C-alpha positions as CSV (number, residue, x, y, z in Angstrom):
1,T,29.7,5.3,-37.3
2,L,26.3,6.9,-37.8
3,G,23.4,4.7,-37.1
4,I,25.3,2.3,-34.9
5,K,24.5,2.4,-31.1
6,M,27.4,2.1,-28.7
7,R,26.9,-0.8,-26.3
8,L,28.1,0.0,-22.8
9,S,29.6,-2.5,-20.4
10,E,27.9,-3.1,-17.1
11,E,30.6,-0.9,-15.4
12,E,30.3,1.9,-17.9
13,F,26.5,2.0,-17.7
14,R,26.5,1.9,-13.9
15,E,29.0,4.8,-13.8
16,Q,26.9,6.8,-16.2
17,L,23.8,6.2,-14.2
18,G,25.4,7.5,-11.1
19,L,26.6,10.7,-12.9
20,E,23.1,11.3,-14.4
21,F,21.4,10.6,-11.1
22,A,23.7,13.0,-9.3
23,N,22.8,15.8,-11.8
24,M,19.1,15.2,-11.2
25,L,19.1,14.9,-7.4
26,P,18.9,17.7,-4.8
27,Y,21.3,15.7,-2.6
28,E,25.0,15.5,-2.0
29,F,27.1,12.6,-3.2
30,E,28.1,10.6,-0.1
31,R,30.1,7.6,-1.2
32,S,30.2,4.8,-3.8
33,D,31.1,1.2,-3.4
34,A,31.5,-1.4,-6.1
35,V,27.8,-1.5,-6.7
36,V,25.7,1.4,-5.5
37,P,26.3,5.2,-5.5
38,L,24.8,6.7,-2.4
39,F,23.5,10.3,-2.0
40,S,22.4,12.0,1.2
41,R,20.6,15.1,2.5
42,R,21.0,16.4,6.0
43,Q,17.9,17.4,8.0
44,E,17.6,18.3,11.6
45,G,18.5,15.2,13.7
46,R,18.6,12.9,10.7
47,T,20.1,12.1,7.3
48,E,18.0,11.1,4.4
49,R,19.8,8.8,1.9
50,V,18.9,7.5,-1.6
51,G,20.9,5.2,-3.9
52,I,20.5,3.8,-7.3
53,D,21.0,0.1,-8.0
54,L,21.5,-1.6,-11.4
55,S,20.7,-5.3,-11.7
56,T,22.7,-6.9,-14.5
57,H,21.9,-10.6,-14.1
58,H,20.6,-10.7,-17.7
59,W,22.9,-8.1,-19.2
60,P,22.8,-6.5,-21.8
61,I,19.3,-6.1,-20.4
62,G,19.2,-4.6,-16.9
63,T,16.8,-3.2,-14.3
64,I,17.1,-0.1,-12.2
65,Q,15.6,0.5,-8.8
66,L,16.0,3.1,-6.1
67,F,16.5,2.4,-2.4
68,F,16.1,5.0,0.2
69,G,16.1,5.4,4.0
70,V,16.5,7.6,7.1
71,H,19.3,7.6,9.6
72,Y,18.5,9.0,13.0
73,D,21.3,10.7,14.8
74,C,19.9,9.8,18.3
75,L,20.2,6.0,17.5
76,D,23.8,6.0,16.6
77,E,25.2,5.0,20.0
78,V,22.8,2.1,20.8
79,F,23.0,0.8,17.2
80,E,26.8,0.9,17.3
81,V,26.9,-1.1,20.5
82,L,24.0,-3.6,20.1
83,V,22.9,-3.8,16.5
84,R,25.6,-3.1,14.0
85,P,28.1,-5.7,15.2
86,K,25.4,-8.4,14.6
87,T,24.0,-7.1,11.3
88,L,25.9,-7.2,8.1
89,T,23.5,-5.7,5.6
90,Q,24.6,-2.4,4.0
91,E,21.2,-0.9,4.5
92,S,21.4,-1.3,8.2
93,I,24.7,0.6,8.2
94,S,23.4,3.4,6.0
95,S,19.9,3.9,7.4
96,H,17.9,2.8,10.4
97,V,14.7,2.5,8.3
98,H,14.7,1.9,4.6
99,C,12.7,0.7,1.6
100,D,13.0,0.6,-2.2
101,T,10.8,1.3,-5.2
102,V,9.9,-2.3,-5.8
103,N,8.7,-3.0,-2.2
104,S,7.3,0.5,-1.4
105,D,4.0,0.7,0.4
106,K,1.0,1.2,-2.0
107,N,-0.6,3.5,0.6
108,L,2.5,5.7,0.7
109,A,2.9,6.3,-3.0
110,R,1.0,9.2,-4.5
111,G,0.4,10.9,-7.8
112,P,1.5,9.3,-11.1
113,I,4.0,7.0,-9.5
114,T,1.0,5.0,-8.1
115,R,-0.1,4.3,-11.7
116,F,3.5,3.5,-12.6
117,L,4.0,0.9,-9.9
118,F,0.6,-0.8,-9.6
119,N,-1.4,-0.2,-12.8
120,N,1.3,-0.4,-15.4
121,T,0.0,2.4,-17.6
122,P,1.7,3.0,-21.0
123,F,3.4,6.2,-19.7
124,F,5.4,3.9,-17.3
125,R,5.7,0.9,-19.6
126,A,9.4,0.6,-18.9
127,F,8.8,-0.8,-15.4
128,D,8.4,-4.5,-14.5
129,L,8.3,-6.3,-11.2
130,S,12.1,-5.8,-10.8
131,G,12.5,-2.2,-11.7
132,W,13.0,0.1,-14.7
133,I,14.2,-1.8,-17.8
134,C,17.3,-0.6,-19.5
135,S,19.8,-2.0,-22.0
136,A,23.5,-1.8,-22.9
137,G,22.6,0.1,-26.1
138,G,20.2,2.5,-24.3
139,C,20.8,6.0,-23.0
140,P,21.6,6.2,-19.3
141,K,20.3,9.7,-19.1
142,R,17.0,8.6,-20.5
143,A,16.9,5.7,-18.1
144,I,17.4,8.0,-15.2
145,R,14.6,10.3,-16.3
146,R,12.2,7.4,-15.8
147,T,13.0,7.4,-12.1
148,R,12.1,11.1,-11.6
149,G,8.5,10.3,-10.7
150,A,9.6,8.0,-8.0
151,L,11.5,10.7,-6.2
152,G,8.4,12.9,-5.7
153,G,5.9,10.0,-5.6
154,I,7.6,7.5,-3.2
155,V,11.0,8.7,-1.9
156,E,9.9,12.2,-0.6
157,P,6.7,10.9,1.0
158,F,8.7,8.2,2.8
159,Y,11.0,10.9,4.2
160,S,8.1,13.0,5.2
161,R,6.3,10.1,6.9
162,F,9.3,9.0,8.9
163,S,10.9,12.3,9.7
164,R,10.3,11.5,13.4
165,I,11.7,8.5,15.1
166,D,8.4,7.8,16.9
167,D,6.5,7.7,13.6
168,A,9.0,5.0,12.5
169,W,8.4,3.1,15.7
170,H,4.6,3.2,15.2
171,A,5.0,1.6,11.7
172,L,7.5,-1.0,13.0
173,R,5.3,-1.9,16.0
174,A,2.2,-2.2,13.7
175,D,4.3,-4.3,11.2
176,D,2.5,-2.4,8.4
177,G,5.0,-3.2,5.7
178,S,6.1,0.3,4.9
179,I,9.6,-0.3,6.2
180,M,11.6,-3.2,4.9
181,C,13.6,-3.7,8.1
182,G,10.5,-4.6,10.0
183,S,11.6,-8.3,9.8
184,D,14.8,-7.5,11.8
185,Y,13.9,-8.0,15.4
186,R,17.1,-6.1,16.6
187,T,16.2,-3.0,14.7
188,V,12.5,-3.0,15.7
189,L,13.0,-3.7,19.4
190,T,15.8,-1.1,19.6
191,F,13.4,1.6,18.4
192,G,10.8,0.6,21.1
193,A,13.4,0.4,23.9
194,F,15.0,3.7,22.9
195,L,11.6,5.4,23.2
196,G,10.8,3.7,26.5
197,D,7.8,1.9,25.1
198,W,8.4,-1.4,27.0
199,K,4.8,-2.5,26.6
200,G,5.4,-2.2,22.8
201,V,8.7,-4.1,23.1
202,D,6.8,-6.9,24.9
203,E,4.1,-7.0,22.2
204,V,6.6,-7.0,19.3
205,S,8.8,-9.6,21.1
206,S,5.8,-11.9,21.3
207,R,5.2,-11.5,17.6
208,F,8.7,-12.5,16.8
209,L,8.6,-15.4,19.1
210,G,5.7,-16.8,17.1
211,R,7.9,-16.7,13.9
212,Y,11.0,-18.4,15.2
213,N,11.9,-21.8,16.5
214,S,13.1,-22.3,20.1
215,E,16.7,-21.1,19.3
216,G,15.4,-18.0,17.5
217,G,13.1,-17.3,20.4
218,K,16.0,-17.4,22.8
219,A,17.9,-15.0,20.7
220,V,15.0,-12.5,20.7
221,M,14.6,-12.7,24.5
222,S,18.4,-12.5,25.0
223,F,18.4,-9.3,22.9
224,V,15.5,-7.8,25.0
225,A,17.6,-8.5,28.1
226,E,20.6,-6.7,26.4
227,L,18.4,-3.7,25.7
228,Q,17.2,-3.6,29.3
229,E,20.8,-3.8,30.6
230,Y,22.0,-1.2,28.1
231,F,19.4,1.4,29.2
232,R,19.6,0.5,32.8
233,E,23.3,1.6,32.7
234,R,22.5,4.6,30.5
235,P,19.2,6.0,31.8
236,E,20.1,9.5,30.4
237,Q,19.6,8.1,26.9
238,L,16.1,6.7,27.8
239,L,14.3,9.1,30.1
240,P,13.6,11.9,30.5
241,N,15.3,12.9,27.2
242,N,13.3,10.5,25.0
243,A,9.6,10.4,24.2
244,Q,8.0,10.9,27.7
245,H,4.6,10.0,26.2
246,H,5.8,6.5,25.6
247,K,6.7,5.9,29.3
248,S,5.2,2.6,30.6
249,D,5.2,0.8,33.9
250,R,8.1,-1.3,32.8
251,A,10.2,1.7,31.9
252,G,10.5,2.4,35.6
253,E,12.1,-0.9,36.2
254,L,15.2,0.3,34.4
255,E,15.6,3.2,36.8
256,D,15.4,1.1,40.0
């Protein structure tokens, strides 16, 4: 009847969010699992992916956030052999580097989204520390409109900054926080090894050794050994095809 709002179930609201998000995005629908609809856009040598997540722990009040990442074609083989069998997170399968609107780098955000995330101005009052607030009686289309600023203010700058694999490696090596997978030693070390930056691999390995106990440290060094063996057996993947400017003294050891 007039004047009474329809209250959507979690599943109905989630489905409507996905449909409205698809209408707003300049991306193609890729797939949807039980939780997150995923959209993608092909670029030369890479795929850019973005998904929308609805948290319903306190339903009929929920929160929305976007997660996004870049998948590099050239890393498919080494990740398939060494990383993916040992990593269970969905993000690692969809993208090699990823982030989300809650954990995005303050220095990366630009324009009104910066005010939205970090100064909580009235225009973006629907955002809290978990995401954009929504409710079962609210309008999914209106909820999706609130995320529009994040696409231009955070997602697209992320894609631009990490369009090249070596730019992603520089951020991972520096541990600058702009990529969430920086805590996964397998991902980080694989980037460095693929680019032939064995000096950087040594540096990052030492950083991880300082974070783990003896068993964790053994796992890190064991993985470095796996990378060395992998590229020793496949030198065509390492050099001269990959990032010659990263060549270090240790890279030559793999060709002996």
